[in-house]
Backbone as XML, in Angstrom:
<?xml version="1.0"?>
<chain id="A" units="angstrom">
  <residue number="1" name="MET">
    <atom name="N" x="58.249" y="131.775" z="51.278"/>
    <atom name="CA" x="58.322" y="132.888" z="52.204"/>
    <atom name="C" x="57.004" y="133.649" z="52.279"/>
  </residue>
  <residue number="2" name="GLU">
    <atom name="N" x="56.375" y="133.905" z="51.121"/>
    <atom name="CA" x="55.125" y="134.660" z="51.139"/>
    <atom name="C" x="54.048" y="133.925" z="51.920"/>
  </residue>
  <residue number="3" name="LEU">
    <atom name="N" x="54.037" y="132.611" z="51.850"/>
    <atom name="CA" x="53.041" y="131.830" z="52.571"/>
    <atom name="C" x="53.217" y="131.979" z="54.075"/>
  </residue>
  <residue number="4" name="CYS">
    <atom name="N" x="54.435" y="131.963" z="54.545"/>
    <atom name="CA" x="54.689" y="132.134" z="55.976"/>
    <atom name="C" x="54.202" y="133.494" z="56.461"/>
  </residue>
  <residue number="5" name="LEU">
    <atom name="N" x="54.439" y="134.522" z="55.671"/>
    <atom name="CA" x="53.973" y="135.855" z="56.048"/>
    <atom name="C" x="52.453" y="135.912" z="56.060"/>
  </residue>
  <residue number="6" name="ILE">
    <atom name="N" x="51.827" y="135.318" z="55.064"/>
    <atom name="CA" x="50.364" y="135.320" z="55.001"/>
    <atom name="C" x="49.777" y="134.590" z="56.203"/>
  </residue>
  <residue number="7" name="LEU">
    <atom name="N" x="50.384" y="133.479" z="56.582"/>
    <atom name="CA" x="49.860" y="132.702" z="57.703"/>
    <atom name="C" x="50.185" y="133.340" z="59.046"/>
  </residue>
  <residue number="8" name="TYR">
    <atom name="N" x="51.434" y="133.634" z="59.285"/>
    <atom name="CA" x="51.852" y="133.970" z="60.633"/>
    <atom name="C" x="51.667" y="135.425" z="61.053"/>
  </residue>
  <residue number="9" name="LEU">
    <atom name="N" x="51.816" y="136.372" z="60.177"/>
    <atom name="CA" x="51.667" y="137.765" z="60.602"/>
    <atom name="C" x="50.255" y="138.108" z="61.054"/>
  </residue>
  <residue number="10" name="PRO">
    <atom name="N" x="49.241" y="137.929" z="60.231"/>
    <atom name="CA" x="47.899" y="138.285" z="60.703"/>
    <atom name="C" x="47.428" y="137.426" z="61.884"/>
  </residue>
  <residue number="11" name="ALA">
    <atom name="N" x="47.716" y="136.147" z="61.847"/>
    <atom name="CA" x="47.269" y="135.259" z="62.920"/>
    <atom name="C" x="47.940" y="135.620" z="64.251"/>
  </residue>
  <residue number="12" name="ASN">
    <atom name="N" x="49.239" y="135.871" z="64.221"/>
    <atom name="CA" x="49.927" y="136.269" z="65.453"/>
    <atom name="C" x="49.488" y="137.641" z="65.925"/>
  </residue>
  <residue number="13" name="GLY">
    <atom name="N" x="49.184" y="138.521" z="64.987"/>
    <atom name="CA" x="48.640" y="139.823" z="65.369"/>
    <atom name="C" x="47.342" y="139.651" z="66.135"/>
  </residue>
  <residue number="14" name="ALA">
    <atom name="N" x="46.448" y="138.832" z="65.602"/>
    <atom name="CA" x="45.169" y="138.575" z="66.274"/>
    <atom name="C" x="45.397" y="137.918" z="67.637"/>
  </residue>
  <residue number="15" name="TYR">
    <atom name="N" x="46.362" y="137.031" z="67.695"/>
    <atom name="CA" x="46.687" y="136.292" z="68.915"/>
    <atom name="C" x="47.078" y="137.231" z="70.057"/>
  </residue>
  <residue number="16" name="PHE">
    <atom name="N" x="48.064" y="138.064" z="69.794"/>
    <atom name="CA" x="48.567" y="138.927" z="70.862"/>
    <atom name="C" x="47.658" y="140.113" z="71.150"/>
  </residue>
  <residue number="17" name="VAL">
    <atom name="N" x="46.996" y="140.639" z="70.134"/>
    <atom name="CA" x="46.043" y="141.728" z="70.369"/>
    <atom name="C" x="44.890" y="141.237" z="71.241"/>
  </residue>
  <residue number="18" name="THR">
    <atom name="N" x="44.384" y="140.049" z="70.949"/>
    <atom name="CA" x="43.291" y="139.488" z="71.753"/>
    <atom name="C" x="43.730" y="139.286" z="73.196"/>
  </residue>
  <residue number="19" name="TYR">
    <atom name="N" x="44.909" y="138.711" z="73.381"/>
    <atom name="CA" x="45.407" y="138.466" z="74.733"/>
    <atom name="C" x="45.546" y="139.771" z="75.510"/>
  </residue>
  <residue number="20" name="GLU">
    <atom name="N" x="46.213" y="140.733" z="74.912"/>
    <atom name="CA" x="46.434" y="142.012" z="75.600"/>
    <atom name="C" x="45.126" y="142.759" z="75.856"/>
  </residue>
  <residue number="21" name="TYR">
    <atom name="N" x="44.213" y="142.714" z="74.903"/>
    <atom name="CA" x="42.933" y="143.404" z="75.068"/>
    <atom name="C" x="42.161" y="142.827" z="76.261"/>
  </residue>
  <residue number="22" name="ILE">
    <atom name="N" x="42.081" y="141.515" z="76.343"/>
    <atom name="CA" x="41.342" y="140.900" z="77.447"/>
    <atom name="C" x="42.045" y="141.159" z="78.777"/>
  </residue>
  <residue number="23" name="GLN">
    <atom name="N" x="43.353" y="141.122" z="78.780"/>
    <atom name="CA" x="44.105" y="141.432" z="80.010"/>
    <atom name="C" x="43.830" y="142.874" z="80.461"/>
  </residue>
  <residue number="24" name="GLU">
    <atom name="N" x="43.862" y="143.798" z="79.518"/>
    <atom name="CA" x="43.608" y="145.203" z="79.861"/>
    <atom name="C" x="42.173" y="145.419" z="80.347"/>
  </residue>
  <residue number="25" name="GLN">
    <atom name="N" x="41.213" y="144.741" z="79.718"/>
    <atom name="CA" x="39.822" y="144.846" z="80.161"/>
    <atom name="C" x="39.654" y="144.268" z="81.565"/>
  </residue>
  <residue number="26" name="ALA">
    <atom name="N" x="40.356" y="143.202" z="81.867"/>
    <atom name="CA" x="40.297" y="142.621" z="83.210"/>
    <atom name="C" x="40.847" y="143.613" z="84.239"/>
  </residue>
  <residue number="27" name="LYS">
    <atom name="N" x="41.938" y="144.276" z="83.900"/>
    <atom name="CA" x="42.501" y="145.289" z="84.807"/>
    <atom name="C" x="41.523" y="146.436" z="85.006"/>
  </residue>
  <residue number="28" name="ARG">
    <atom name="N" x="40.909" y="146.878" z="83.927"/>
    <atom name="CA" x="39.964" y="147.995" z="84.002"/>
    <atom name="C" x="38.763" y="147.621" z="84.859"/>
  </residue>
  <residue number="29" name="LEU">
    <atom name="N" x="38.238" y="146.411" z="84.676"/>
    <atom name="CA" x="37.059" y="145.983" z="85.428"/>
    <atom name="C" x="37.331" y="145.832" z="86.918"/>
  </residue>
  <residue number="30" name="THR">
    <atom name="N" x="38.523" y="145.367" z="87.262"/>
    <atom name="CA" x="38.853" y="145.167" z="88.675"/>
    <atom name="C" x="39.473" y="146.403" z="89.308"/>
  </residue>
  <residue number="31" name="GLY">
    <atom name="N" x="39.944" y="147.331" z="88.495"/>
    <atom name="CA" x="40.601" y="148.520" z="89.023"/>
    <atom name="C" x="41.966" y="148.225" z="89.604"/>
  </residue>
  <residue number="32" name="SER">
    <atom name="N" x="42.568" y="147.138" z="89.177"/>
    <atom name="CA" x="43.862" y="146.713" z="89.706"/>
    <atom name="C" x="44.846" y="146.521" z="88.565"/>
  </residue>
  <residue number="33" name="ASN">
    <atom name="N" x="46.121" y="146.626" z="88.893"/>
    <atom name="CA" x="47.162" y="146.318" z="87.908"/>
    <atom name="C" x="47.445" y="144.828" z="87.843"/>
  </residue>
  <residue number="34" name="GLU">
    <atom name="N" x="46.947" y="144.084" z="88.826"/>
    <atom name="CA" x="47.102" y="142.634" z="88.854"/>
    <atom name="C" x="45.949" y="141.986" z="88.090"/>
  </residue>
  <residue number="35" name="VAL">
    <atom name="N" x="46.277" y="140.972" z="87.323"/>
    <atom name="CA" x="45.261" y="140.230" z="86.580"/>
    <atom name="C" x="45.128" y="138.858" z="87.215"/>
  </residue>
  <residue number="36" name="SER">
    <atom name="N" x="43.892" y="138.447" z="87.437"/>
    <atom name="CA" x="43.669" y="137.138" z="88.055"/>
    <atom name="C" x="44.080" y="136.025" z="87.087"/>
  </residue>
  <residue number="37" name="MET">
    <atom name="N" x="44.327" y="134.866" z="87.648"/>
    <atom name="CA" x="44.672" y="133.722" z="86.809"/>
    <atom name="C" x="43.488" y="133.314" z="85.939"/>
  </residue>
  <residue number="38" name="ALA">
    <atom name="N" x="42.268" y="133.520" z="86.445"/>
    <atom name="CA" x="41.079" y="133.212" z="85.636"/>
    <atom name="C" x="41.040" y="134.105" z="84.397"/>
  </residue>
  <residue number="39" name="ALA">
    <atom name="N" x="41.361" y="135.383" z="84.576"/>
    <atom name="CA" x="41.393" y="136.299" z="83.433"/>
    <atom name="C" x="42.516" y="135.917" z="82.472"/>
  </residue>
  <residue number="40" name="THR">
    <atom name="N" x="43.636" y="135.466" z="83.009"/>
    <atom name="CA" x="44.741" y="135.017" z="82.163"/>
    <atom name="C" x="44.343" y="133.791" z="81.361"/>
  </residue>
  <residue number="41" name="LEU">
    <atom name="N" x="43.649" y="132.856" z="81.995"/>
    <atom name="CA" x="43.175" y="131.663" z="81.283"/>
    <atom name="C" x="42.188" y="132.043" z="80.179"/>
  </residue>
  <residue number="42" name="LEU">
    <atom name="N" x="41.277" y="132.957" z="80.487"/>
    <atom name="CA" x="40.310" y="133.412" z="79.488"/>
    <atom name="C" x="41.013" y="134.123" z="78.335"/>
  </residue>
  <residue number="43" name="ALA">
    <atom name="N" x="41.942" y="134.999" z="78.663"/>
    <atom name="CA" x="42.674" y="135.741" z="77.630"/>
    <atom name="C" x="43.509" y="134.801" z="76.765"/>
  </residue>
  <residue number="44" name="GLY">
    <atom name="N" x="44.187" y="133.862" z="77.396"/>
    <atom name="CA" x="45.015" y="132.917" z="76.647"/>
    <atom name="C" x="44.191" y="132.022" z="75.744"/>
  </residue>
  <residue number="45" name="GLY">
    <atom name="N" x="43.113" y="131.483" z="76.272"/>
    <atom name="CA" x="42.248" y="130.631" z="75.464"/>
    <atom name="C" x="41.613" y="131.381" z="74.312"/>
  </residue>
  <residue number="46" name="SER">
    <atom name="N" x="41.154" y="132.583" z="74.581"/>
    <atom name="CA" x="40.537" y="133.406" z="73.533"/>
    <atom name="C" x="41.540" y="133.792" z="72.460"/>
  </residue>
  <residue number="47" name="SER">
    <atom name="N" x="42.773" y="134.014" z="72.866"/>
    <atom name="CA" x="43.796" y="134.361" z="71.877"/>
    <atom name="C" x="44.056" y="133.198" z="70.930"/>
  </residue>
  <residue number="48" name="GLY">
    <atom name="N" x="44.000" y="131.981" z="71.446"/>
    <atom name="CA" x="44.152" y="130.808" z="70.587"/>
    <atom name="C" x="43.015" y="130.686" z="69.588"/>
  </residue>
  <residue number="49" name="ILE">
    <atom name="N" x="41.812" y="130.969" z="70.028"/>
    <atom name="CA" x="40.649" y="130.940" z="69.140"/>
    <atom name="C" x="40.808" y="131.986" z="68.039"/>
  </residue>
  <residue number="50" name="SER">
    <atom name="N" x="41.190" y="133.205" z="68.418"/>
    <atom name="CA" x="41.329" y="134.262" z="67.408"/>
    <atom name="C" x="42.467" y="133.959" z="66.432"/>
  </residue>
  <residue number="51" name="TYR">
    <atom name="N" x="43.542" y="133.346" z="66.927"/>
    <atom name="CA" x="44.641" y="132.958" z="66.043"/>
    <atom name="C" x="44.135" y="132.070" z="64.912"/>
  </residue>
  <residue number="52" name="TRP">
    <atom name="N" x="43.369" y="131.038" z="65.276"/>
    <atom name="CA" x="42.937" y="130.082" z="64.268"/>
    <atom name="C" x="41.803" y="130.592" z="63.392"/>
  </residue>
  <residue number="53" name="ILE">
    <atom name="N" x="40.984" y="131.497" z="63.903"/>
    <atom name="CA" x="39.959" y="132.100" z="63.040"/>
    <atom name="C" x="40.641" y="132.870" z="61.916"/>
  </residue>
  <residue number="54" name="VAL">
    <atom name="N" x="41.691" y="133.576" z="62.249"/>
    <atom name="CA" x="42.427" y="134.357" z="61.249"/>
    <atom name="C" x="43.356" y="133.465" z="60.420"/>
  </residue>
  <residue number="55" name="GLY">
    <atom name="N" x="44.033" y="132.524" z="61.062"/>
    <atom name="CA" x="45.080" y="131.761" z="60.390"/>
    <atom name="C" x="44.659" y="130.497" z="59.670"/>
  </residue>
  <residue number="56" name="MET">
    <atom name="N" x="43.452" y="130.028" z="59.924"/>
    <atom name="CA" x="43.030" y="128.743" z="59.344"/>
    <atom name="C" x="43.053" y="128.724" z="57.816"/>
  </residue>
  <residue number="57" name="PRO">
    <atom name="N" x="42.525" y="129.746" z="57.138"/>
    <atom name="CA" x="42.552" y="129.691" z="55.667"/>
    <atom name="C" x="43.967" y="129.525" z="55.096"/>
  </residue>
  <residue number="58" name="ALA">
    <atom name="N" x="44.897" y="130.277" z="55.613"/>
    <atom name="CA" x="46.265" y="130.162" z="55.121"/>
    <atom name="C" x="46.865" y="128.811" z="55.475"/>
  </residue>
  <residue number="59" name="ASP">
    <atom name="N" x="46.505" y="128.269" z="56.644"/>
    <atom name="CA" x="47.025" y="126.967" z="57.043"/>
    <atom name="C" x="46.479" y="125.862" z="56.139"/>
  </residue>
  <residue number="60" name="VAL">
    <atom name="N" x="45.211" y="125.963" z="55.757"/>
    <atom name="CA" x="44.624" y="124.988" z="54.832"/>
    <atom name="C" x="45.345" y="125.057" z="53.488"/>
  </residue>
  <residue number="61" name="LEU">
    <atom name="N" x="45.581" y="126.269" z="52.992"/>
    <atom name="CA" x="46.288" y="126.420" z="51.719"/>
    <atom name="C" x="47.714" y="125.881" z="51.812"/>
  </residue>
  <residue number="62" name="LYS">
    <atom name="N" x="48.372" y="126.158" z="52.916"/>
    <atom name="CA" x="49.735" y="125.647" z="53.127"/>
    <atom name="C" x="49.741" y="124.123" z="53.098"/>
  </residue>
  <residue number="63" name="SER">
    <atom name="N" x="48.768" y="123.510" z="53.761"/>
    <atom name="CA" x="48.685" y="122.053" z="53.776"/>
    <atom name="C" x="48.431" y="121.499" z="52.381"/>
  </residue>
  <residue number="64" name="ARG">
    <atom name="N" x="47.587" y="122.185" z="51.614"/>
    <atom name="CA" x="47.330" y="121.742" z="50.233"/>
    <atom name="C" x="48.612" y="121.784" z="49.410"/>
  </residue>
  <residue number="65" name="LEU">
    <atom name="N" x="49.375" y="122.850" z="49.568"/>
    <atom name="CA" x="50.633" y="122.969" z="48.829"/>
    <atom name="C" x="51.620" y="121.881" z="49.242"/>
  </residue>
  <residue number="66" name="GLN">
    <atom name="N" x="51.706" y="121.624" z="50.530"/>
    <atom name="CA" x="52.682" y="120.660" z="51.029"/>
    <atom name="C" x="52.345" y="119.221" z="50.658"/>
  </residue>
  <residue number="67" name="THR">
    <atom name="N" x="51.064" y="118.918" z="50.509"/>
    <atom name="CA" x="50.671" y="117.539" z="50.241"/>
    <atom name="C" x="50.396" y="117.264" z="48.757"/>
  </residue>
  <residue number="68" name="SER">
    <atom name="N" x="50.492" y="118.277" z="47.933"/>
    <atom name="CA" x="50.255" y="118.069" z="46.495"/>
    <atom name="C" x="51.531" y="117.583" z="45.807"/>
  </residue>
  <residue number="69" name="PRO">
    <atom name="N" x="51.365" y="116.893" z="44.695"/>
    <atom name="CA" x="52.559" y="116.469" z="43.948"/>
    <atom name="C" x="53.354" y="117.690" z="43.468"/>
  </residue>
  <residue number="70" name="PRO">
    <atom name="N" x="54.670" y="117.559" z="43.339"/>
    <atom name="CA" x="55.491" y="118.680" z="42.864"/>
    <atom name="C" x="54.970" y="119.206" z="41.518"/>
  </residue>
  <residue number="71" name="GLY">
    <atom name="N" x="54.835" y="120.523" z="41.436"/>
    <atom name="CA" x="54.400" y="121.152" z="40.197"/>
    <atom name="C" x="52.898" y="121.187" z="39.990"/>
  </residue>
  <residue number="72" name="TYR">
    <atom name="N" x="52.125" y="120.608" z="40.919"/>
    <atom name="CA" x="50.668" y="120.567" z="40.753"/>
    <atom name="C" x="50.072" y="121.978" z="40.767"/>
  </residue>
  <residue number="73" name="TYR">
    <atom name="N" x="50.527" y="122.783" z="41.699"/>
    <atom name="CA" x="50.096" y="124.182" z="41.763"/>
    <atom name="C" x="51.226" y="125.038" z="41.200"/>
  </residue>
  <residue number="74" name="LYS">
    <atom name="N" x="51.140" y="125.322" z="39.920"/>
    <atom name="CA" x="52.240" y="125.997" z="39.222"/>
    <atom name="C" x="52.533" y="127.405" z="39.747"/>
  </residue>
  <residue number="75" name="HIS">
    <atom name="N" x="51.518" y="128.080" z="40.269"/>
    <atom name="CA" x="51.715" y="129.447" z="40.755"/>
    <atom name="C" x="51.582" y="129.525" z="42.277"/>
  </residue>
  <residue number="76" name="GLY">
    <atom name="N" x="51.912" y="128.442" z="42.929"/>
    <atom name="CA" x="51.953" y="128.426" z="44.384"/>
    <atom name="C" x="50.599" y="128.626" z="45.041"/>
  </residue>
  <residue number="77" name="ILE">
    <atom name="N" x="50.601" y="129.485" z="46.058"/>
    <atom name="CA" x="49.404" y="129.670" z="46.868"/>
    <atom name="C" x="48.226" y="130.213" z="46.052"/>
  </residue>
  <residue number="78" name="ARG">
    <atom name="N" x="48.510" y="131.036" z="45.058"/>
    <atom name="CA" x="47.430" y="131.574" z="44.217"/>
    <atom name="C" x="46.715" y="130.450" z="43.465"/>
  </residue>
  <residue number="79" name="SER">
    <atom name="N" x="47.482" y="129.527" z="42.918"/>
    <atom name="CA" x="46.882" y="128.387" z="42.215"/>
    <atom name="C" x="46.095" y="127.503" z="43.174"/>
  </residue>
  <residue number="80" name="ALA">
    <atom name="N" x="46.640" y="127.288" z="44.349"/>
    <atom name="CA" x="45.950" y="126.464" z="45.343"/>
    <atom name="C" x="44.631" y="127.122" z="45.757"/>
  </residue>
  <residue number="81" name="PHE">
    <atom name="N" x="44.669" y="128.422" z="45.942"/>
    <atom name="CA" x="43.459" y="129.154" z="46.328"/>
    <atom name="C" x="42.390" y="129.071" z="45.239"/>
  </residue>
  <residue number="82" name="LYS">
    <atom name="N" x="42.788" y="129.333" z="43.998"/>
    <atom name="CA" x="41.832" y="129.270" z="42.885"/>
    <atom name="C" x="41.229" y="127.875" z="42.747"/>
  </residue>
  <residue number="83" name="ASP">
    <atom name="N" x="42.066" y="126.864" z="42.844"/>
    <atom name="CA" x="41.602" y="125.487" z="42.723"/>
    <atom name="C" x="40.625" y="125.137" z="43.848"/>
  </residue>
  <residue number="84" name="LEU">
    <atom name="N" x="40.955" y="125.528" z="45.058"/>
    <atom name="CA" x="40.103" y="125.262" z="46.211"/>
    <atom name="C" x="38.749" y="125.954" z="46.062"/>
  </residue>
  <residue number="85" name="MET">
    <atom name="N" x="38.763" y="127.225" z="45.661"/>
    <atom name="CA" x="37.513" y="127.970" z="45.493"/>
    <atom name="C" x="36.645" y="127.352" z="44.392"/>
  </residue>
  <residue number="86" name="LYS">
    <atom name="N" x="37.273" y="126.967" z="43.312"/>
    <atom name="CA" x="36.551" y="126.408" z="42.167"/>
    <atom name="C" x="35.923" y="125.052" z="42.504"/>
  </residue>
  <residue number="87" name="LYS">
    <atom name="N" x="36.701" y="124.196" z="43.164"/>
    <atom name="CA" x="36.246" y="122.826" z="43.412"/>
    <atom name="C" x="35.425" y="122.659" z="44.695"/>
  </residue>
  <residue number="88" name="GLU">
    <atom name="N" x="35.769" y="123.434" z="45.740"/>
    <atom name="CA" x="35.149" y="123.183" z="47.045"/>
    <atom name="C" x="34.443" y="124.388" z="47.660"/>
  </residue>
  <residue number="89" name="GLY">
    <atom name="N" x="34.719" y="125.574" z="47.178"/>
    <atom name="CA" x="34.077" y="126.766" z="47.722"/>
    <atom name="C" x="34.783" y="127.325" z="48.943"/>
  </residue>
  <residue number="90" name="PRO">
    <atom name="N" x="34.332" y="128.487" z="49.402"/>
    <atom name="CA" x="35.018" y="129.193" z="50.488"/>
    <atom name="C" x="35.014" y="128.468" z="51.839"/>
  </residue>
  <residue number="91" name="MET">
    <atom name="N" x="34.004" y="127.652" z="52.094"/>
    <atom name="CA" x="33.975" y="126.958" z="53.396"/>
    <atom name="C" x="35.115" y="125.949" z="53.538"/>
  </residue>
  <residue number="92" name="ALA">
    <atom name="N" x="35.708" y="125.550" z="52.420"/>
    <atom name="CA" x="36.833" y="124.615" z="52.475"/>
    <atom name="C" x="38.043" y="125.240" z="53.178"/>
  </residue>
  <residue number="93" name="LEU">
    <atom name="N" x="38.099" y="126.568" z="53.213"/>
    <atom name="CA" x="39.198" y="127.242" z="53.909"/>
    <atom name="C" x="39.156" y="127.002" z="55.416"/>
  </residue>
  <residue number="94" name="TYR">
    <atom name="N" x="38.004" y="126.583" z="55.904"/>
    <atom name="CA" x="37.854" y="126.321" z="57.336"/>
    <atom name="C" x="37.609" y="124.842" z="57.636"/>
  </residue>
  <residue number="95" name="ARG">
    <atom name="N" x="37.951" y="123.977" z="56.687"/>
    <atom name="CA" x="37.808" y="122.543" z="56.918"/>
    <atom name="C" x="38.717" y="122.129" z="58.074"/>
  </residue>
  <residue number="96" name="GLY">
    <atom name="N" x="38.130" y="121.436" z="59.031"/>
    <atom name="CA" x="38.894" y="120.987" z="60.193"/>
    <atom name="C" x="38.916" y="121.965" z="61.342"/>
  </residue>
  <residue number="97" name="ILE">
    <atom name="N" x="38.193" y="123.072" z="61.217"/>
    <atom name="CA" x="38.246" y="124.121" z="62.247"/>
    <atom name="C" x="37.715" y="123.638" z="63.598"/>
  </residue>
  <residue number="98" name="SER">
    <atom name="N" x="36.728" y="122.740" z="63.604"/>
    <atom name="CA" x="36.167" y="122.310" z="64.885"/>
    <atom name="C" x="37.214" y="121.594" z="65.745"/>
  </residue>
  <residue number="99" name="ALA">
    <atom name="N" x="37.992" y="120.726" z="65.147"/>
    <atom name="CA" x="39.042" y="120.033" z="65.906"/>
    <atom name="C" x="40.100" y="121.019" z="66.396"/>
  </residue>
  <residue number="100" name="VAL">
    <atom name="N" x="40.419" y="121.976" z="65.569"/>
    <atom name="CA" x="41.419" y="122.983" z="65.937"/>
    <atom name="C" x="40.910" y="123.832" z="67.103"/>
  </residue>
  <residue number="101" name="MET">
    <atom name="N" x="39.648" y="124.204" z="67.077"/>
    <atom name="CA" x="39.074" y="125.035" z="68.143"/>
    <atom name="C" x="38.988" y="124.282" z="69.470"/>
  </residue>
  <residue number="102" name="ILE">
    <atom name="N" x="38.687" y="122.994" z="69.387"/>
    <atom name="CA" x="38.616" y="122.191" z="70.615"/>
    <atom name="C" x="39.968" y="122.190" z="71.325"/>
  </residue>
  <residue number="103" name="ARG">
    <atom name="N" x="41.035" y="122.169" z="70.549"/>
    <atom name="CA" x="42.383" y="122.168" z="71.119"/>
    <atom name="C" x="42.871" y="123.578" z="71.455"/>
  </residue>
  <residue number="104" name="ALA">
    <atom name="N" x="42.453" y="124.564" z="70.672"/>
    <atom name="CA" x="43.020" y="125.913" z="70.772"/>
    <atom name="C" x="42.802" y="126.554" z="72.139"/>
  </residue>
  <residue number="105" name="PHE">
    <atom name="N" x="41.580" y="126.479" z="72.650"/>
    <atom name="CA" x="41.320" y="127.182" z="73.908"/>
    <atom name="C" x="42.141" y="126.621" z="75.064"/>
  </residue>
  <residue number="106" name="PRO">
    <atom name="N" x="42.036" y="125.332" z="75.379"/>
    <atom name="CA" x="42.807" y="124.842" z="76.537"/>
    <atom name="C" x="44.320" y="124.916" z="76.353"/>
  </residue>
  <residue number="107" name="ALA">
    <atom name="N" x="44.787" y="124.658" z="75.148"/>
    <atom name="CA" x="46.243" y="124.688" z="74.923"/>
    <atom name="C" x="46.811" y="126.085" z="75.127"/>
  </residue>
  <residue number="108" name="ASN">
    <atom name="N" x="46.144" y="127.084" z="74.607"/>
    <atom name="CA" x="46.655" y="128.451" z="74.735"/>
    <atom name="C" x="46.378" y="129.048" z="76.103"/>
  </residue>
  <residue number="109" name="ALA">
    <atom name="N" x="45.288" y="128.627" z="76.739"/>
    <atom name="CA" x="45.039" y="129.054" z="78.117"/>
    <atom name="C" x="46.165" y="128.543" z="79.011"/>
  </residue>
  <residue number="110" name="ALA">
    <atom name="N" x="46.525" y="127.272" z="78.849"/>
    <atom name="CA" x="47.608" y="126.687" z="79.645"/>
    <atom name="C" x="48.947" y="127.355" z="79.341"/>
  </residue>
  <residue number="111" name="CYS">
    <atom name="N" x="49.181" y="127.655" z="78.084"/>
    <atom name="CA" x="50.440" y="128.300" z="77.679"/>
    <atom name="C" x="50.609" y="129.652" z="78.374"/>
  </residue>
  <residue number="112" name="PHE">
    <atom name="N" x="49.590" y="130.499" z="78.270"/>
    <atom name="CA" x="49.702" y="131.825" z="78.889"/>
    <atom name="C" x="49.665" y="131.751" z="80.406"/>
  </residue>
  <residue number="113" name="PHE">
    <atom name="N" x="48.960" y="130.787" z="80.952"/>
    <atom name="CA" x="48.976" y="130.581" z="82.402"/>
    <atom name="C" x="50.404" y="130.308" z="82.865"/>
  </residue>
  <residue number="114" name="GLY">
    <atom name="N" x="51.081" y="129.410" z="82.157"/>
    <atom name="CA" x="52.476" y="129.097" z="82.484"/>
    <atom name="C" x="53.397" y="130.289" z="82.334"/>
  </residue>
  <residue number="115" name="ILE">
    <atom name="N" x="53.222" y="131.042" z="81.260"/>
    <atom name="CA" x="54.046" y="132.230" z="81.029"/>
    <atom name="C" x="53.868" y="133.227" z="82.168"/>
  </residue>
  <residue number="116" name="GLU">
    <atom name="N" x="52.627" y="133.502" z="82.533"/>
    <atom name="CA" x="52.371" y="134.482" z="83.596"/>
    <atom name="C" x="52.853" y="133.984" z="84.952"/>
  </residue>
  <residue number="117" name="LEU">
    <atom name="N" x="52.728" y="132.702" z="85.191"/>
    <atom name="CA" x="53.209" y="132.121" z="86.444"/>
    <atom name="C" x="54.727" y="132.281" z="86.567"/>
  </residue>
  <residue number="118" name="VAL">
    <atom name="N" x="55.434" y="131.984" z="85.503"/>
    <atom name="CA" x="56.892" y="132.129" z="85.493"/>
    <atom name="C" x="57.287" y="133.602" z="85.605"/>
  </residue>
  <residue number="119" name="ASN">
    <atom name="N" x="56.575" y="134.480" z="84.899"/>
    <atom name="CA" x="56.859" y="135.916" z="85.003"/>
    <atom name="C" x="56.710" y="136.409" z="86.444"/>
  </residue>
  <residue number="120" name="LYS">
    <atom name="N" x="55.656" y="135.991" z="87.117"/>
    <atom name="CA" x="55.453" y="136.403" z="88.515"/>
    <atom name="C" x="56.580" y="135.873" z="89.410"/>
  </residue>
  <residue number="121" name="ALA">
    <atom name="N" x="56.984" y="134.627" z="89.180"/>
    <atom name="CA" x="58.071" y="134.049" z="89.980"/>
    <atom name="C" x="59.373" y="134.810" z="89.752"/>
  </residue>
  <residue number="122" name="PHE">
    <atom name="N" x="59.681" y="135.109" z="88.492"/>
    <atom name="CA" x="60.905" y="135.865" z="88.194"/>
    <atom name="C" x="60.853" y="137.274" z="88.769"/>
  </residue>
  <residue number="123" name="ASN">
    <atom name="N" x="59.686" y="137.896" z="88.742"/>
    <atom name="CA" x="59.560" y="139.244" z="89.304"/>
    <atom name="C" x="59.759" y="139.254" z="90.815"/>
  </residue>
  <residue number="124" name="LYS">
    <atom name="N" x="59.423" y="138.156" z="91.493"/>
    <atom name="CA" x="59.672" y="138.057" z="92.931"/>
    <atom name="C" x="61.159" y="137.848" z="93.213"/>
  </residue>
  <residue number="125" name="ILE">
    <atom name="N" x="61.811" y="137.071" z="92.357"/>
    <atom name="CA" x="63.233" y="136.782" z="92.531"/>
    <atom name="C" x="64.087" y="138.004" z="92.191"/>
  </residue>
  <residue number="126" name="ALA">
    <atom name="N" x="63.787" y="138.627" z="91.074"/>
    <atom name="CA" x="64.575" y="139.777" z="90.601"/>
    <atom name="C" x="63.627" y="140.881" z="90.131"/>
  </residue>
  <residue number="127" name="PRO">
    <atom name="N" x="63.037" y="141.636" z="91.080"/>
    <atom name="CA" x="62.020" y="142.622" z="90.713"/>
    <atom name="C" x="62.522" y="143.776" z="89.838"/>
  </residue>
  <residue number="128" name="ASN">
    <atom name="N" x="63.792" y="144.094" z="89.905"/>
    <atom name="CA" x="64.316" y="145.223" z="89.132"/>
    <atom name="C" x="65.056" y="144.807" z="87.877"/>
  </residue>
  <residue number="129" name="PHE">
    <atom name="N" x="64.970" y="143.550" z="87.527"/>
    <atom name="CA" x="65.721" y="143.044" z="86.377"/>
    <atom name="C" x="64.978" y="143.288" z="85.101"/>
  </residue>
</chain>
C-alpha cells in the first residue's frame, strides 16, 4: 500500500496540476474561456511528461520489488532504495526514462484530446447536465 501512495499520489498531482496550469495559461493568453485543441494537446502531453518525471523513481523501485525473489528486500521499498543507491547510484532511479518520455507526450496528448472532445460533445447534447 505504501508503494502505491508513493508512486501515484505525487505523480498524479503533477499530472493534473500541469494539465490545468497549461489550460489556464492558454485561456489567459487568448482571453477566452475556450481552449484550442492545440493547447489541449500541449497540456496533455506536458502532463504526461511531468507525471513520469515525478513518478519514475517510485516506478523503478516498484519494478525492482516485483521482479526480485521473495524475501530479497526484507524491508520492502526502503531496502530496495538502499540497495539501488549503493550499487547503482541515484541515476538508476531514472533508468529507462527516455523510452517512457517518447511514449508519454503523444499518449497523454491523445488521451486529453479525446476527453475534451467527448466533454464538448456531451455539453452540446446536455448543456445543463
